[in-house]
N, C-alpha and C positions, 0 to 999 in steps of 0.2 A: 220595303224590307219588314221583317218580322222580328220582334224581340222575344227570345226564348231563354228559359233558365238552363244553366249548365254548371258543370263542375270543372274548374280550371286550376292549373298550377300558375300562380302569379309570377313566379321567378324560378330559376333552376334550383332543384332540390327542395323547393318549398312544398309544404302540404297543400293538397288540393282543397279548394273552397268553393262554396256556392256563389255564382255570379250570374250575369246575363250577357248574352251575345246577340249579334244581329245576323239573321239569315237573309240572303238575297231574295228578292221577289221571284216568283216562279216564272221562268222564261218559257219560250215556245217549246223547247225540247226537255224541259225540267219536270221532275216529279217532286212533290212535297211529301215527306215521309214522317208520320208520327212514330217516333222511336219507342219501342216497347221494351227492348232488352239490348244491352251492350256488354260484350265480353271484356274482361281485363286481360290483356296480353302482356307478357314480360317485356315486349318491346315498348309498351307504353311507359314502363318504369325507366327503361334505358333512356328514352327521349326526354322525359320529365327531368331526369338527372343529368342531362347533357352528356350522356355516356358515349354516344356515337359521333355526335357533331353538335356544334352550338345550335340551340333551338330558338324558336320565336315564341315570345311570351307576351301576354298570358297564353298558355297552351291548354286546349281542351282535347285530351286524348280520346282514343276509341276508334278502332277500325274493324270491329266485329259487331255490326249493326243489324238488328232485325226489327221490322216494324210493319206498318200498314200505310198504303198510299192514301193521302187525304185530299190531294189536289194534283191535277196534271195540266201541263201547258197545252196550248192550242194545237201544237204539232206532234204531240206524243201519240205513238201508235202501239207501243209495246205493253203499256200498263194502263189500268183504270183505277178509279177510286175504289178502295176496299181490297185491292190486291195485297197479298202477303209478300214482302220483298226484303232483300238484304243489300247491304253495301259493305264492301271489304276495304282493302288497304289503299285503293286508288279511286279517284273520282274524275280523272281526265287523262289524256295523253295527246300527242301531236296528231295522231290518227292518220298520218301520211307516210311515215317511214316504213321500211320493209317489215320490221317487226310488228308494228301496229297493224299493218295490212294482213299480216299472217296470224293475227289473233294473239300476239305476244306483247300486248300493251305494257306488261310489267317490265319489259326490256326495251321500251321506247328509246331510240337512239338520239332523239332531239331533246336532250336535257332530262330524259327520264319521264315517267308518268307524274301527274300531279297527285301527291299523296293526300289521303283523307284528312290528315291534320299535320301540323308543323310544316306547312308548305305554303306556297303562294299560288293562287289560282290565276287563270288567264286574265281575270279582271283586275289583277294587282292586289287583291285582298287576301288576307291570311285564311287558310282553311282550318276549320274547327271540326273535331271528331264527334263520336257518338255518345260521350257522356253528357247528353243534352236531350231536350224534349223533342226537337224536330231537326230535320236536315233537308236541304234542297240539293238534288243531284241530277245531272244529265241522265236521261233514260238509258243511254248507251253504257252507263257504268253502274247500272242497277240490275240485280238478278232476282229471279222469282224463287220463293221458298215453297217447295212442294207441300201439299196438304198433309203428307205423311210425316212431316217433321214439326214438332212444337217449336214456336219461335224462340223460347228460352234456350233449348239445347241446340238450336240451329245457329244462333248468333256466333259461337266460337268457330263454327265451320268456315266462316268468311275469312278467317286467317289460319287458325290451327288446322282446319280441314284441308283447305287448298294447298297450304304450305307442305303438307305431307303427301297429299294425293298426287300433285303434279310430278314430283320426282319418282314416286313409286310407279306411276304410269310411264314416265319417260324412260326409266331404266327397266321396264318390262317385268316388274314384280308380278308373279302369278304362279300357276301350277308348275312344279318342278324347280322352283327357285327358292333358295334359302336366304332369308332376309333377316338382318339384325337391326333392331331399333335401340339406339343408345339413349338412355334417359326415359323415364316414365313420368312425364309431366304433362303440361298443357298440350304441347305438340306431340310428344311421344305416345300418349295414350290414344290419340287419333291415328297416329302412324300404325300402331298395333292393330286397331280395329280395321283400318282400311286395307292393310297388307293381308290380314287374315281373310277379309271379304274378297280380295282379288285372287285368293287361292294359294298364296305363298306359305311356306313353312317359316314361322315367325319365332325369333328368339329375342328376348329383352336382355339388354346388357345394362345393369344398374349398379350403383356403388355398393349396395347391400341387397339382401333378400327381403327387406322390410315390406316391399310392395308386391312380393311374389304372388300372393293369392289374387290380388287385383289384376296383375299382368295376365295370369292364366285365365281369369274370368273374362277379360277383355278380348281374348283370342290368341294369346301367345301359346306356342307349343312348348317352349323351353324358357327358362329364366336363370340367368347367371349373375353372380356378383363380381363386378370388376375390381372390387377391393381385395379379392383373393387372387394372388398371382397365378395360381393353378388354372384359372379360367383361360388365360391367354395361351397356356401350353395345351390345354385340352381342346380348344377351339381353333387352333392354328390352321389356316388354309381352308376354312369351312364355308364362308359366305360368298354368295354372288353379289350381294348388295348390303352395304351398311348405311343406315340412315341415322346420322348424328343430329340429335335434336337439342343438345345442351349448348348453352351460350358461355361456357367456361373453357379455358384451354385444356387440352388433353395430351396424353402421350401418343401422338399420332402414329409413331412408328409401331407401337404395340398394337394399335387397332388395325393398321394396314396389314399387319401380319396375320390377321384373321381372315383376310380375303383369299379366295381361290384365284387361280390364274384367270386374268381378264376381269376380275372383280373390281367394283367401284365403291368408294366411300363418298357419300354425298352429305355435305354439311348444310343444314338449314338453320342451326343456331349460329348466332353471330357474337363472338366475344368482343368486349370493348377494347381489349389490348391485342397487339399483333401476335400471331402464332408462328412457330417454326416447323417446317417440314424437312425431314432428312430424306433426300432423294434416294439414298440407298435402299430405303424401305419399299420403294416402288419397283426397283429393278428385279429381274429374275422371274417374275410372274406377270409382267405386263399389267400390273395393278394401276388403278387410276384414283385420283382424288379430285372431287368436284364440289360444286355448290348448286343451289337452286333457290330462286326467289319464290314468289307466290305463284299465281297462274293467271292467264288471261281471262277475260270476261266469259268467253265461251266455255273454257275449261272449268271455270268456277261454277257455271250452271251445270255442266256435266257432273261435277263432283257432288253438287247438291242433289241432283237426280239419283246418282248412284247411292248416296247415303240414305235417301228416302226409300229406295228400292230394297236396301239391305237393313233398314232400321237402325242406322248409325247416327246417333246424336252424341254430343259431347257429354261427359260426366261433369256435372256442374254443382256449384254451391251458390244459391241465389242470395244476393245481399241488397241492402238499402244503399242509397247514394251516400248517406252519412257514414258508411262503413268503408268507403274507398281507401282511405289512408291506412286503416288497419289491414285491409286486404293487401295493399302494396307490401307492407311489412311481412305478412304471412307468405306472399309469393317469394320474397327474397329468402325466407327461411324454409322454403319448400314445404310449406304447411297448407297445401290445398290439394284436393282430389276431385277434379283435376283442372277446373277452370272456374274462376269467379265470374259471375254474370250479374250485372247491375239491373235491378228492376227500375227502369227510368221513370216510372210513375211516382217514385219517391224523391225525385230531384226537386 
């Protein structure tokens, strides 16, 4: 085993602090990754605060990991020392259920995948995330970062990128389709970039027009304030697809009214509290409401290749490790454009 430095929350809602953790020895199918950058996702904050479910502490968050391979196991065939790689939200799955065999490891039916942190691995040990110097991961849950992407702007793609790419592809966003992205934050700004690159007509729906210039620069064709009731009247029956990236409850009936016949609202933000859906808002136009997780490993690689081809990296603010707690406060205040990324050399 290897001892490495990391930042961990010692208890629920506690500030993160520098500590050390143990990484397992490199096994036959493992790669050791020297982490260079780790993105801060809002889900890190939800889990540190026990917002979704009771967590395992101390907790080392981080599932937007970019780095360089420094050691490989004897049976590794996909990677070599020096390769630029990434690790996202999961580090294992059963690999045998129908979903895993179909490349949908994120929907593993045998207890779900093994999450990168706040979970227990098959060895019975807790998993620790990317706010650390190194990580050991089975090669089958590692992806290659194309040369066209800098590691710092690529790190958030391992969650924010795939979380938006997967539903946009699944619901056929592209030429001739009108797509609305609700919220212009860490997820939303990548949703805008990707939907635009896929060829869709993109509209941002945000509480105010404060970020309008950014939205248009990132690829949106239109930008509306949801704080203005006239928006819902003007855009009624407009969209084929609404991608909701916010993790707060919404007036779903109002948003569903923006869908065309057979339109779908897909939720990738996850509020901590239950939400209510009024079924009457779905009737009459065969509208649907759905959700989407991340993506499988193959689709995550596809997304990275797509982003490299189109020059799509995340919009980031690079921080030192000792700024993590301040960054958490700023994320909760929506004071980031659009993803904090930790320079892990400062841990």
